[in-house]
PDB file of N, H, CA, C and O in Angstrom:
ATOM      1  N   MET A   1      -8.495 -27.831 -41.424  1.00  0.00           N
ATOM      2  CA  MET A   1      -8.486 -26.751 -40.299  1.00  0.00           C
ATOM      3  C   MET A   1      -7.717 -25.724 -40.678  1.00  0.00           C
ATOM      4  O   MET A   1      -6.578 -25.966 -41.078  1.00  0.00           O
ATOM      5  N   PRO A   2      -8.180 -24.441 -40.625  1.00  0.00           N
ATOM      6  CA  PRO A   2      -7.267 -23.344 -40.885  1.00  0.00           C
ATOM      7  C   PRO A   2      -6.365 -22.938 -39.581  1.00  0.00           C
ATOM      8  O   PRO A   2      -6.873 -22.919 -38.460  1.00  0.00           O
ATOM      9  N   SER A   3      -5.293 -22.687 -39.758  1.00  0.00           N
ATOM     10  H   SER A   3      -4.880 -22.703 -40.668  1.00  0.00           H
ATOM     11  CA  SER A   3      -4.465 -22.171 -38.764  1.00  0.00           C
ATOM     12  C   SER A   3      -4.693 -20.692 -38.142  1.00  0.00           C
ATOM     13  O   SER A   3      -4.261 -19.707 -38.740  1.00  0.00           O
ATOM     14  N   PHE A   4      -5.375 -20.585 -36.942  1.00  0.00           N
ATOM     15  H   PHE A   4      -5.726 -21.385 -36.457  1.00  0.00           H
ATOM     16  CA  PHE A   4      -5.442 -19.645 -36.056  1.00  0.00           C
ATOM     17  C   PHE A   4      -4.374 -18.791 -35.426  1.00  0.00           C
ATOM     18  O   PHE A   4      -4.556 -17.618 -35.099  1.00  0.00           O
ATOM     19  N   ARG A   5      -3.239 -19.461 -35.274  1.00  0.00           N
ATOM     20  H   ARG A   5      -3.091 -20.414 -35.540  1.00  0.00           H
ATOM     21  CA  ARG A   5      -2.080 -18.869 -34.919  1.00  0.00           C
ATOM     22  C   ARG A   5      -1.163 -17.835 -36.041  1.00  0.00           C
ATOM     23  O   ARG A   5      -0.514 -16.869 -35.640  1.00  0.00           O
ATOM     24  N   ARG A   6      -1.233 -18.153 -37.180  1.00  0.00           N
ATOM     25  H   ARG A   6      -1.761 -18.938 -37.506  1.00  0.00           H
ATOM     26  CA  ARG A   6      -1.195 -17.151 -38.419  1.00  0.00           C
ATOM     27  C   ARG A   6      -2.283 -16.075 -38.102  1.00  0.00           C
ATOM     28  O   ARG A   6      -1.915 -15.077 -37.483  1.00  0.00           O
ATOM     29  N   ARG A   7      -3.022 -16.141 -38.313  1.00  0.00           N
ATOM     30  H   ARG A   7      -3.321 -16.952 -38.816  1.00  0.00           H
ATOM     31  CA  ARG A   7      -4.329 -14.962 -37.893  1.00  0.00           C
ATOM     32  C   ARG A   7      -3.968 -13.946 -36.892  1.00  0.00           C
ATOM     33  O   ARG A   7      -3.775 -12.744 -37.075  1.00  0.00           O
ATOM     34  N   ASP A   8      -3.900 -14.735 -35.630  1.00  0.00           N
ATOM     35  H   ASP A   8      -4.056 -15.711 -35.481  1.00  0.00           H
ATOM     36  CA  ASP A   8      -3.675 -13.885 -34.452  1.00  0.00           C
ATOM     37  C   ASP A   8      -2.202 -13.188 -34.629  1.00  0.00           C
ATOM     38  O   ASP A   8      -2.042 -11.998 -34.358  1.00  0.00           O
ATOM     39  N   SER A   9      -1.224 -13.956 -35.067  1.00  0.00           N
ATOM     40  H   SER A   9      -1.354 -14.923 -35.287  1.00  0.00           H
ATOM     41  CA  SER A   9       0.098 -13.355 -35.133  1.00  0.00           C
ATOM     42  C   SER A   9       0.155 -12.163 -36.245  1.00  0.00           C
ATOM     43  O   SER A   9       1.038 -11.325 -36.065  1.00  0.00           O
ATOM     44  N   VAL A  10      -0.757 -11.992 -37.454  1.00  0.00           N
ATOM     45  H   VAL A  10      -1.475 -12.673 -37.600  1.00  0.00           H
ATOM     46  CA  VAL A  10      -0.794 -11.167 -38.037  1.00  0.00           C
ATOM     47  C   VAL A  10      -1.425  -9.719 -37.586  1.00  0.00           C
ATOM     48  O   VAL A  10      -1.053  -8.599 -37.935  1.00  0.00           O
ATOM     49  N   ILE A  11      -2.625 -10.134 -36.595  1.00  0.00           N
ATOM     50  H   ILE A  11      -2.927 -11.045 -36.312  1.00  0.00           H
ATOM     51  CA  ILE A  11      -3.731  -9.028 -36.089  1.00  0.00           C
ATOM     52  C   ILE A  11      -2.632  -8.352 -34.851  1.00  0.00           C
ATOM     53  O   ILE A  11      -2.775  -7.184 -34.489  1.00  0.00           O
ATOM     54  N   ASP A  12      -1.619  -9.181 -34.313  1.00  0.00           N
ATOM     55  H   ASP A  12      -1.503 -10.130 -34.606  1.00  0.00           H
ATOM     56  CA  ASP A  12      -0.825  -8.907 -32.961  1.00  0.00           C
ATOM     57  C   ASP A  12       0.125  -8.010 -33.590  1.00  0.00           C
ATOM     58  O   ASP A  12       0.611  -7.094 -32.927  1.00  0.00           O
ATOM     59  N   ALA A  13       0.534  -8.240 -35.190  1.00  0.00           N
ATOM     60  H   ALA A  13       0.139  -8.984 -35.729  1.00  0.00           H
ATOM     61  CA  ALA A  13       1.860  -7.566 -35.515  1.00  0.00           C
ATOM     62  C   ALA A  13       1.258  -6.177 -36.138  1.00  0.00           C
ATOM     63  O   ALA A  13       2.067  -5.337 -36.531  1.00  0.00           O
ATOM     64  N   ASP A  14      -0.248  -5.898 -36.245  1.00  0.00           N
ATOM     65  H   ASP A  14      -0.906  -6.580 -35.926  1.00  0.00           H
ATOM     66  CA  ASP A  14      -0.814  -4.727 -36.830  1.00  0.00           C
ATOM     67  C   ASP A  14      -1.301  -3.755 -35.909  1.00  0.00           C
ATOM     68  O   ASP A  14      -1.984  -2.792 -36.258  1.00  0.00           O
ATOM     69  N   ARG A  15      -0.852  -4.073 -34.376  1.00  0.00           N
ATOM     70  H   ARG A  15      -0.297  -4.855 -34.093  1.00  0.00           H
ATOM     71  CA  ARG A  15      -1.147  -3.051 -33.621  1.00  0.00           C
ATOM     72  C   ARG A  15      -0.296  -2.477 -33.467  1.00  0.00           C
ATOM     73  O   ARG A  15       0.760  -3.015 -33.801  1.00  0.00           O
ATOM     74  N   VAL A  16      -0.217  -1.000 -32.854  1.00  0.00           N
ATOM     75  H   VAL A  16      -1.075  -0.562 -32.583  1.00  0.00           H
ATOM     76  CA  VAL A  16       1.048  -0.198 -32.632  1.00  0.00           C
ATOM     77  C   VAL A  16       1.125   0.398 -31.291  1.00  0.00           C
ATOM     78  O   VAL A  16       0.316   1.136 -30.729  1.00  0.00           O
ATOM     79  N   ASP A  17       2.127  -0.012 -30.933  1.00  0.00           N
ATOM     80  H   ASP A  17       2.784  -0.612 -31.390  1.00  0.00           H
ATOM     81  CA  ASP A  17       2.870   0.154 -29.644  1.00  0.00           C
ATOM     82  C   ASP A  17       3.185   1.624 -29.468  1.00  0.00           C
ATOM     83  O   ASP A  17       3.973   2.250 -30.176  1.00  0.00           O
ATOM     84  N   GLU A  18       2.591   2.039 -28.603  1.00  0.00           N
ATOM     85  H   GLU A  18       1.950   1.530 -28.028  1.00  0.00           H
ATOM     86  CA  GLU A  18       3.194   3.394 -28.058  1.00  0.00           C
ATOM     87  C   GLU A  18       4.309   3.225 -27.284  1.00  0.00           C
ATOM     88  O   GLU A  18       4.313   2.413 -26.359  1.00  0.00           O
ATOM     89  N   SER A  19       5.714   4.229 -27.692  1.00  0.00           N
ATOM     90  H   SER A  19       5.712   4.888 -28.443  1.00  0.00           H
ATOM     91  CA  SER A  19       6.818   4.062 -27.367  1.00  0.00           C
ATOM     92  C   SER A  19       6.973   5.411 -26.488  1.00  0.00           C
ATOM     93  O   SER A  19       7.643   5.422 -25.455  1.00  0.00           O
ATOM     94  N   THR A  20       6.410   6.356 -26.903  1.00  0.00           N
ATOM     95  H   THR A  20       5.866   6.347 -27.743  1.00  0.00           H
ATOM     96  CA  THR A  20       6.694   7.974 -26.239  1.00  0.00           C
ATOM     97  C   THR A  20       5.497   7.738 -25.060  1.00  0.00           C
ATOM     98  O   THR A  20       4.340   7.439 -25.356  1.00  0.00           O
ATOM     99  N   PRO A  21       5.950   7.915 -23.753  1.00  0.00           N
ATOM    100  CA  PRO A  21       4.897   8.084 -22.908  1.00  0.00           C
ATOM    101  C   PRO A  21       4.114   9.458 -22.846  1.00  0.00           C
ATOM    102  O   PRO A  21       4.740  10.489 -23.094  1.00  0.00           O
ATOM    103  N   ASP A  22       3.137   9.500 -22.612  1.00  0.00           N
ATOM    104  H   ASP A  22       2.628   8.663 -22.411  1.00  0.00           H
ATOM    105  CA  ASP A  22       2.277  10.441 -22.262  1.00  0.00           C
ATOM    106  C   ASP A  22       2.616  11.159 -21.291  1.00  0.00           C
ATOM    107  O   ASP A  22       2.745  10.823 -20.113  1.00  0.00           O
ATOM    108  N   PRO A  23       2.818  12.505 -21.931  1.00  0.00           N
ATOM    109  CA  PRO A  23       3.445  13.499 -19.975  1.00  0.00           C
ATOM    110  C   PRO A  23       2.460  13.520 -19.075  1.00  0.00           C
ATOM    111  O   PRO A  23       2.756  13.543 -17.880  1.00  0.00           O
ATOM    112  N   GLU A  24       1.054  13.514 -19.506  1.00  0.00           N
ATOM    113  H   GLU A  24       0.813  13.495 -20.477  1.00  0.00           H
ATOM    114  CA  GLU A  24      -0.037  13.743 -18.664  1.00  0.00           C
ATOM    115  C   GLU A  24      -0.196  12.170 -17.722  1.00  0.00           C
ATOM    116  O   GLU A  24      -0.617  12.149 -16.565  1.00  0.00           O
ATOM    117  N   ARG A  25       0.241  10.907 -18.505  1.00  0.00           N
ATOM    118  H   ARG A  25       0.583  10.924 -19.444  1.00  0.00           H
ATOM    119  CA  ARG A  25       0.118   9.870 -17.899  1.00  0.00           C
ATOM    120  C   ARG A  25       1.535   9.566 -16.791  1.00  0.00           C
ATOM    121  O   ARG A  25       1.519   8.780 -15.843  1.00  0.00           O
ATOM    122  N   THR A  26       2.645  10.382 -17.204  1.00  0.00           N
ATOM    123  H   THR A  26       2.658  11.020 -17.974  1.00  0.00           H
ATOM    124  CA  THR A  26       3.798  10.156 -16.563  1.00  0.00           C
ATOM    125  C   THR A  26       3.544  11.374 -15.429  1.00  0.00           C
ATOM    126  O   THR A  26       4.182  11.162 -14.398  1.00  0.00           O
ATOM    127  N   THR A  27       2.885  12.385 -15.416  1.00  0.00           N
ATOM    128  H   THR A  27       2.368  12.556 -16.254  1.00  0.00           H
ATOM    129  CA  THR A  27       2.638  13.198 -14.215  1.00  0.00           C
ATOM    130  C   THR A  27       1.785  12.030 -13.224  1.00  0.00           C
ATOM    131  O   THR A  27       2.219  11.464 -12.221  1.00  0.00           O
ATOM    132  N   ASP A  28       0.427  11.884 -13.873  1.00  0.00           N
ATOM    133  H   ASP A  28       0.075  12.344 -14.689  1.00  0.00           H
ATOM    134  CA  ASP A  28      -0.496  10.580 -12.978  1.00  0.00           C
ATOM    135  C   ASP A  28       0.193   9.890 -12.412  1.00  0.00           C
ATOM    136  O   ASP A  28      -0.030   9.667 -11.222  1.00  0.00           O
ATOM    137  N   ALA A  29       1.297   9.300 -13.085  1.00  0.00           N
ATOM    138  H   ALA A  29       1.479   9.482 -14.052  1.00  0.00           H
ATOM    139  CA  ALA A  29       2.069   7.790 -12.495  1.00  0.00           C
ATOM    140  C   ALA A  29       2.913   8.835 -11.028  1.00  0.00           C
ATOM    141  O   ALA A  29       2.997   8.408  -9.876  1.00  0.00           O
ATOM    142  N   GLY A  30       3.393  10.091 -11.454  1.00  0.00           N
ATOM    143  H   GLY A  30       3.325  10.438 -12.389  1.00  0.00           H
ATOM    144  CA  GLY A  30       4.275  10.328 -10.155  1.00  0.00           C
ATOM    145  C   GLY A  30       3.258  10.542  -9.445  1.00  0.00           C
ATOM    146  O   GLY A  30       3.213   9.786  -8.475  1.00  0.00           O
ATOM    147  N   GLN A  31       2.466  11.217  -9.516  1.00  0.00           N
ATOM    148  H   GLN A  31       2.502  11.832 -10.304  1.00  0.00           H
ATOM    149  CA  GLN A  31       1.562  11.729  -8.313  1.00  0.00           C
ATOM    150  C   GLN A  31       0.958  10.529  -7.703  1.00  0.00           C
ATOM    151  O   GLN A  31       0.885  10.492  -6.475  1.00  0.00           O
ATOM    152  N   ALA A  32       0.489   9.486  -8.450  1.00  0.00           N
ATOM    153  H   ALA A  32       0.548   9.516  -9.448  1.00  0.00           H
ATOM    154  CA  ALA A  32       0.607   8.049  -7.903  1.00  0.00           C
ATOM    155  C   ALA A  32       1.358   7.832  -6.985  1.00  0.00           C
ATOM    156  O   ALA A  32       0.855   7.762  -5.864  1.00  0.00           O
ATOM    157  N   ARG A  33       2.508   7.688  -7.106  1.00  0.00           N
ATOM    158  H   ARG A  33       2.917   7.744  -8.017  1.00  0.00           H
ATOM    159  CA  ARG A  33       3.845   7.568  -6.168  1.00  0.00           C
ATOM    160  C   ARG A  33       3.918   8.212  -5.043  1.00  0.00           C
ATOM    161  O   ARG A  33       4.005   7.791  -3.889  1.00  0.00           O
ATOM    162  N   ALA A  34       3.880   9.178  -5.429  1.00  0.00           N
ATOM    163  H   ALA A  34       3.809   9.520  -6.366  1.00  0.00           H
ATOM    164  CA  ALA A  34       3.667  10.398  -4.032  1.00  0.00           C
ATOM    165  C   ALA A  34       2.364  10.296  -3.055  1.00  0.00           C
ATOM    166  O   ALA A  34       2.189  10.551  -1.864  1.00  0.00           O
ATOM    167  N   LEU A  35       1.636   9.868  -3.969  1.00  0.00           N
ATOM    168  H   LEU A  35       1.777   9.660  -4.937  1.00  0.00           H
ATOM    169  CA  LEU A  35       0.115   9.537  -2.871  1.00  0.00           C
ATOM    170  C   LEU A  35       0.444   8.142  -2.062  1.00  0.00           C
ATOM    171  O   LEU A  35       0.048   7.802  -0.947  1.00  0.00           O
ATOM    172  N   VAL A  36       1.294   7.446  -2.983  1.00  0.00           N
ATOM    173  H   VAL A  36       1.616   7.722  -3.889  1.00  0.00           H
ATOM    174  CA  VAL A  36       1.216   6.104  -2.085  1.00  0.00           C
ATOM    175  C   VAL A  36       2.306   6.249  -1.182  1.00  0.00           C
ATOM    176  O   VAL A  36       2.322   5.608  -0.131  1.00  0.00           O
ATOM    177  N   GLU A  37       3.335   7.135  -1.539  1.00  0.00           N
ATOM    178  H   GLU A  37       3.321   7.655  -2.393  1.00  0.00           H
ATOM    179  CA  GLU A  37       4.212   7.269  -0.261  1.00  0.00           C
ATOM    180  C   GLU A  37       3.913   8.081   0.823  1.00  0.00           C
ATOM    181  O   GLU A  37       4.621   7.970   1.824  1.00  0.00           O
ATOM    182  N   GLU A  38       2.640   9.187   0.809  1.00  0.00           N
ATOM    183  H   GLU A  38       2.065   9.277  -0.004  1.00  0.00           H
ATOM    184  CA  GLU A  38       2.377   9.598   1.466  1.00  0.00           C
ATOM    185  C   GLU A  38       1.183   8.765   2.702  1.00  0.00           C
ATOM    186  O   GLU A  38       1.023   8.944   3.909  1.00  0.00           O
ATOM    187  N   ALA A  39       0.577   7.914   1.798  1.00  0.00           N
ATOM    188  H   ALA A  39       0.708   7.768   0.818  1.00  0.00           H
ATOM    189  CA  ALA A  39      -0.272   6.608   2.530  1.00  0.00           C
ATOM    190  C   ALA A  39       0.362   6.003   3.215  1.00  0.00           C
ATOM    191  O   ALA A  39      -0.056   5.826   4.359  1.00  0.00           O
ATOM    192  N   GLU A  40       1.611   5.440   2.819  1.00  0.00           N
ATOM    193  H   GLU A  40       1.950   5.584   1.889  1.00  0.00           H
ATOM    194  CA  GLU A  40       2.300   4.596   3.704  1.00  0.00           C
ATOM    195  C   GLU A  40       2.899   5.141   4.986  1.00  0.00           C
ATOM    196  O   GLU A  40       2.850   4.504   6.038  1.00  0.00           O
ATOM    197  N   ALA A  41       3.538   6.488   4.860  1.00  0.00           N
ATOM    198  H   ALA A  41       3.577   7.005   4.005  1.00  0.00           H
ATOM    199  CA  ALA A  41       4.001   7.513   5.838  1.00  0.00           C
ATOM    200  C   ALA A  41       2.683   7.315   6.672  1.00  0.00           C
ATOM    201  O   ALA A  41       2.902   6.532   7.597  1.00  0.00           O
ATOM    202  N   GLU A  42       1.448   7.747   6.648  1.00  0.00           N
ATOM    203  H   GLU A  42       1.271   8.382   5.897  1.00  0.00           H
ATOM    204  CA  GLU A  42       0.319   8.098   7.550  1.00  0.00           C
ATOM    205  C   GLU A  42      -0.052   6.520   8.064  1.00  0.00           C
ATOM    206  O   GLU A  42      -0.492   6.370   9.204  1.00  0.00           O
ATOM    207  N   ALA A  43       0.135   5.430   7.230  1.00  0.00           N
ATOM    208  H   ALA A  43       0.493   5.552   6.304  1.00  0.00           H
ATOM    209  CA  ALA A  43      -0.119   4.231   7.820  1.00  0.00           C
ATOM    210  C   ALA A  43       0.909   3.810   8.837  1.00  0.00           C
ATOM    211  O   ALA A  43       0.621   3.241   9.890  1.00  0.00           O
ATOM    212  N   ALA A  44       2.176   4.140   8.438  1.00  0.00           N
ATOM    213  H   ALA A  44       2.410   4.602   7.582  1.00  0.00           H
ATOM    214  CA  ALA A  44       3.080   3.927   9.761  1.00  0.00           C
ATOM    215  C   ALA A  44       2.965   4.855  10.998  1.00  0.00           C
ATOM    216  O   ALA A  44       3.121   4.485  12.161  1.00  0.00           O
ATOM    217  N   GLU A  45       2.657   6.165  10.569  1.00  0.00           N
ATOM    218  H   GLU A  45       2.530   6.466   9.624  1.00  0.00           H
ATOM    219  CA  GLU A  45       2.447   6.862  11.760  1.00  0.00           C
ATOM    220  C   GLU A  45       0.951   6.192  12.588  1.00  0.00           C
ATOM    221  O   GLU A  45       0.765   6.197  13.805  1.00  0.00           O
ATOM    222  N   ALA A  46       0.216   5.763  11.763  1.00  0.00           N
ATOM    223  H   ALA A  46       0.367   5.758  10.774  1.00  0.00           H
ATOM    224  CA  ALA A  46      -0.878   5.223  12.598  1.00  0.00           C
ATOM    225  C   ALA A  46      -0.438   3.787  13.409  1.00  0.00           C
ATOM    226  O   ALA A  46      -1.013   3.373  14.416  1.00  0.00           O
ATOM    227  N   ASP A  47       0.572   3.208  12.820  1.00  0.00           N
ATOM    228  H   ASP A  47       1.039   3.544  12.002  1.00  0.00           H
ATOM    229  CA  ASP A  47       0.603   1.899  13.641  1.00  0.00           C
ATOM    230  C   ASP A  47       1.571   2.590  14.846  1.00  0.00           C
ATOM    231  O   ASP A  47       1.564   2.120  15.984  1.00  0.00           O
ATOM    232  N   ALA A  48       2.154   3.406  14.588  1.00  0.00           N
ATOM    233  H   ALA A  48       2.160   3.788  13.664  1.00  0.00           H
ATOM    234  CA  ALA A  48       3.171   4.030  15.652  1.00  0.00           C
ATOM    235  C   ALA A  48       2.119   4.530  17.225  1.00  0.00           C
ATOM    236  O   ALA A  48       2.310   4.304  18.420  1.00  0.00           O
ATOM    237  N   LEU A  49       1.218   5.135  16.623  1.00  0.00           N
ATOM    238  H   LEU A  49       1.063   5.318  15.653  1.00  0.00           H
ATOM    239  CA  LEU A  49       0.165   5.819  17.608  1.00  0.00           C
ATOM    240  C   LEU A  49      -0.724   4.361  18.187  1.00  0.00           C
ATOM    241  O   LEU A  49      -1.221   4.281  19.310  1.00  0.00           O
ATOM    242  N   ALA A  50      -0.772   3.361  17.214  1.00  0.00           N
ATOM    243  H   ALA A  50      -0.369   3.426  16.302  1.00  0.00           H
ATOM    244  CA  ALA A  50      -1.460   2.300  17.875  1.00  0.00           C
ATOM    245  C   ALA A  50      -0.575   1.329  19.127  1.00  0.00           C
ATOM    246  O   ALA A  50      -0.988   0.808  20.163  1.00  0.00           O
ATOM    247  N   ALA A  51       0.596   1.360  18.590  1.00  0.00           N
ATOM    248  H   ALA A  51       0.931   1.783  17.748  1.00  0.00           H
ATOM    249  CA  ALA A  51       1.290   0.784  19.526  1.00  0.00           C
ATOM    250  C   ALA A  51       1.575   1.466  20.797  1.00  0.00           C
ATOM    251  O   ALA A  51       1.720   0.793  21.817  1.00  0.00           O
ATOM    252  N   ALA A  52       1.681   2.956  20.821  1.00  0.00           N
ATOM    253  H   ALA A  52       1.563   3.503  19.992  1.00  0.00           H
ATOM    254  CA  ALA A  52       1.767   3.492  22.008  1.00  0.00           C
ATOM    255  C   ALA A  52       0.786   3.330  22.458  1.00  0.00           C
ATOM    256  O   ALA A  52       1.024   2.806  23.546  1.00  0.00           O
ATOM    257  N   ALA A  53      -0.804   3.494  22.282  1.00  0.00           N
ATOM    258  H   ALA A  53      -0.998   3.919  21.398  1.00  0.00           H
ATOM    259  CA  ALA A  53      -1.854   3.548  22.959  1.00  0.00           C
ATOM    260  C   ALA A  53      -1.969   2.015  23.639  1.00  0.00           C
ATOM    261  O   ALA A  53      -2.431   1.839  24.767  1.00  0.00           O
ATOM    262  N   ARG A  54      -1.520   1.026  22.850  1.00  0.00           N
ATOM    263  H   ARG A  54      -1.145   1.168  21.934  1.00  0.00           H
ATOM    264  CA  ARG A  54      -1.613  -0.350  23.589  1.00  0.00           C
ATOM    265  C   ARG A  54      -0.422  -0.552  24.868  1.00  0.00           C
ATOM    266  O   ARG A  54      -0.700  -1.060  25.954  1.00  0.00           O
ATOM    267  N   ALA A  55       0.685  -0.140  24.559  1.00  0.00           N
ATOM    268  H   ALA A  55       0.911   0.273  23.677  1.00  0.00           H
ATOM    269  CA  ALA A  55       1.633   0.347  25.630  1.00  0.00           C
ATOM    270  C   ALA A  55       1.275   0.901  26.960  1.00  0.00           C
ATOM    271  O   ALA A  55       1.406   0.432  28.091  1.00  0.00           O
ATOM    272  N   ARG A  56       0.713   2.195  26.460  1.00  0.00           N
ATOM    273  H   ARG A  56       0.607   2.576  25.541  1.00  0.00           H
ATOM    274  CA  ARG A  56      -0.210   3.079  27.608  1.00  0.00           C
ATOM    275  C   ARG A  56      -1.088   1.964  28.616  1.00  0.00           C
ATOM    276  O   ARG A  56      -1.064   1.872  29.844  1.00  0.00           O
ATOM    277  N   ALA A  57      -1.726   1.305  27.784  1.00  0.00           N
ATOM    278  H   ALA A  57      -1.745   1.380  26.787  1.00  0.00           H
ATOM    279  CA  ALA A  57      -3.231   0.664  28.087  1.00  0.00           C
ATOM    280  C   ALA A  57      -2.275  -0.832  28.999  1.00  0.00           C
ATOM    281  O   ALA A  57      -2.679  -1.308  30.060  1.00  0.00           O
ATOM    282  N   ARG A  58      -1.297  -1.208  28.427  1.00  0.00           N
ATOM    283  H   ARG A  58      -0.969  -0.821  27.565  1.00  0.00           H
ATOM    284  CA  ARG A  58      -0.816  -2.140  29.449  1.00  0.00           C
ATOM    285  C   ARG A  58      -0.164  -1.744  30.295  1.00  0.00           C
ATOM    286  O   ARG A  58      -0.041  -2.660  31.107  1.00  0.00           O
ATOM    287  N   ALA A  59       0.463  -0.710  30.677  1.00  0.00           N
ATOM    288  H   ALA A  59       0.363   0.035  30.017  1.00  0.00           H
ATOM    289  CA  ALA A  59       1.056  -0.215  31.686  1.00  0.00           C
ATOM    290  C   ALA A  59       0.061  -0.018  32.949  1.00  0.00           C
ATOM    291  O   ALA A  59       0.258  -0.419  34.096  1.00  0.00           O
ATOM    292  N   ALA A  60      -1.258   0.824  32.367  1.00  0.00           N
ATOM    293  H   ALA A  60      -1.419   1.149  31.435  1.00  0.00           H
ATOM    294  CA  ALA A  60      -2.144   0.857  33.516  1.00  0.00           C
ATOM    295  C   ALA A  60      -2.701  -0.007  33.934  1.00  0.00           C
ATOM    296  O   ALA A  60      -3.203   0.036  35.057  1.00  0.00           O
ATOM    297  N   ARG A  61      -2.780  -1.130  33.086  1.00  0.00           N
ATOM    298  H   ARG A  61      -2.372  -1.165  32.174  1.00  0.00           H
ATOM    299  CA  ARG A  61      -3.551  -2.686  33.641  1.00  0.00           C
ATOM    300  C   ARG A  61      -2.697  -3.109  34.477  1.00  0.00           C
ATOM    301  O   ARG A  61      -3.203  -3.672  35.448  1.00  0.00           O
ATOM    302  N   LEU A  62      -1.024  -3.017  34.455  1.00  0.00           N
ATOM    303  H   LEU A  62      -0.614  -2.560  33.666  1.00  0.00           H
ATOM    304  CA  LEU A  62      -0.207  -3.774  34.913  1.00  0.00           C
ATOM    305  C   LEU A  62      -0.067  -2.770  36.758  1.00  0.00           C
ATOM    306  O   LEU A  62       0.571  -3.103  37.756  1.00  0.00           O
ATOM    307  N   ARG A  63      -0.802  -1.752  36.567  1.00  0.00           N
ATOM    308  H   ARG A  63      -1.321  -1.481  35.756  1.00  0.00           H
ATOM    309  CA  ARG A  63      -0.358  -0.484  37.721  1.00  0.00           C
ATOM    310  C   ARG A  63      -1.701  -0.931  38.562  1.00  0.00           C
ATOM    311  O   ARG A  63      -1.857  -0.841  39.780  1.00  0.00           O
ATOM    312  N   ARG A  64      -2.565  -1.402  37.654  1.00  0.00           N
ATOM    313  H   ARG A  64      -2.439  -1.475  36.665  1.00  0.00           H
ATOM    314  CA  ARG A  64      -3.825  -1.627  38.409  1.00  0.00           C
ATOM    315  C   ARG A  64      -3.649  -3.040  38.971  1.00  0.00           C
ATOM    316  O   ARG A  64      -4.252  -3.372  39.992  1.00  0.00           O
ATOM    317  N   GLN A  65      -2.834  -3.876  38.321  1.00  0.00           N
ATOM    318  H   GLN A  65      -2.344  -3.606  37.492  1.00  0.00           H
ATOM    319  CA  GLN A  65      -2.862  -5.159  38.923  1.00  0.00           C
ATOM    320  C   GLN A  65      -1.909  -5.491  40.177  1.00  0.00           C
ATOM    321  O   GLN A  65      -1.881  -6.429  40.974  1.00  0.00           O
ATOM    322  N   ALA A  66      -1.084  -4.238  40.001  1.00  0.00           N
ATOM    323  H   ALA A  66      -1.107  -3.476  39.353  1.00  0.00           H
ATOM    324  CA  ALA A  66       0.293  -4.425  41.380  1.00  0.00           C
ATOM    325  C   ALA A  66      -0.677  -3.637  42.237  1.00  0.00           C
ATOM    326  O   ALA A  66      -1.081  -4.471  43.049  1.00  0.00           O
ATOM    327  N   LEU A  67      -1.376  -2.270  42.542  1.00  0.00           N
ATOM    328  H   LEU A  67      -1.048  -1.593  41.883  1.00  0.00           H
ATOM    329  CA  LEU A  67      -2.164  -2.319  42.973  1.00  0.00           C
ATOM    330  C   LEU A  67      -3.319  -3.012  43.790  1.00  0.00           C
ATOM    331  O   LEU A  67      -3.806  -2.734  44.886  1.00  0.00           O
ATOM    332  N   ALA A  68      -3.514  -3.727  43.139  1.00  0.00           N
ATOM    333  H   ALA A  68      -3.119  -3.954  42.249  1.00  0.00           H
ATOM    334  CA  ALA A  68      -4.513  -5.030  43.679  1.00  0.00           C
ATOM    335  C   ALA A  68      -3.960  -5.946  44.417  1.00  0.00           C
ATOM    336  O   ALA A  68      -4.442  -6.433  45.439  1.00  0.00           O
ATOM    337  N   ASP A  69      -2.800  -6.237  43.852  1.00  0.00           N
ATOM    338  H   ASP A  69      -2.408  -5.842  43.022  1.00  0.00           H
ATOM    339  CA  ASP A  69      -1.793  -7.111  44.769  1.00  0.00           C
ATOM    340  C   ASP A  69      -1.354  -7.200  46.049  1.00  0.00           C
ATOM    341  O   ASP A  69      -1.171  -8.120  46.846  1.00  0.00           O
ATOM    342  N   GLU A  70      -1.145  -5.239  46.056  1.00  0.00           N
ATOM    343  H   GLU A  70      -1.293  -4.492  45.409  1.00  0.00           H
ATOM    344  CA  GLU A  70      -0.605  -4.753  47.174  1.00  0.00           C
ATOM    345  C   GLU A  70      -1.785  -4.755  48.480  1.00  0.00           C
ATOM    346  O   GLU A  70      -1.663  -4.846  49.702  1.00  0.00           O
ATOM    347  N   ALA A  71      -2.853  -4.620  47.656  1.00  0.00           N
ATOM    348  H   ALA A  71      -2.953  -4.545  46.664  1.00  0.00           H
ATOM    349  CA  ALA A  71      -4.211  -4.349  48.683  1.00  0.00           C
ATOM    350  C   ALA A  71      -4.524  -5.870  49.231  1.00  0.00           C
ATOM    351  O   ALA A  71      -5.240  -5.883  50.232  1.00  0.00           O
ATOM    352  N   ASP A  72      -4.166  -6.960  48.811  1.00  0.00           N
ATOM    353  H   ASP A  72      -3.584  -6.950  47.998  1.00  0.00           H
ATOM    354  CA  ASP A  72      -4.359  -8.198  49.433  1.00  0.00           C
ATOM    355  C   ASP A  72      -3.180  -8.593  50.152  1.00  0.00           C
ATOM    356  O   ASP A  72      -3.160  -9.660  50.766  1.00  0.00           O
TER     357      ASP A  72
END
């Protein structure tokens, strides 16, 4: 039975690795990183707004409970 390892290693050795990065790909990667950072900042802002809204809702609920307790 022939060895497939030898054949695979020869095929792999024939492949050419590009060691110089494509400038367009580098720009795309930089833009992608910038977009990720922007998305993370927007998500953090949305989280902060949601937390503030929850805090306001809780404060309103506590005020209503306090007023209801005073009325009793």
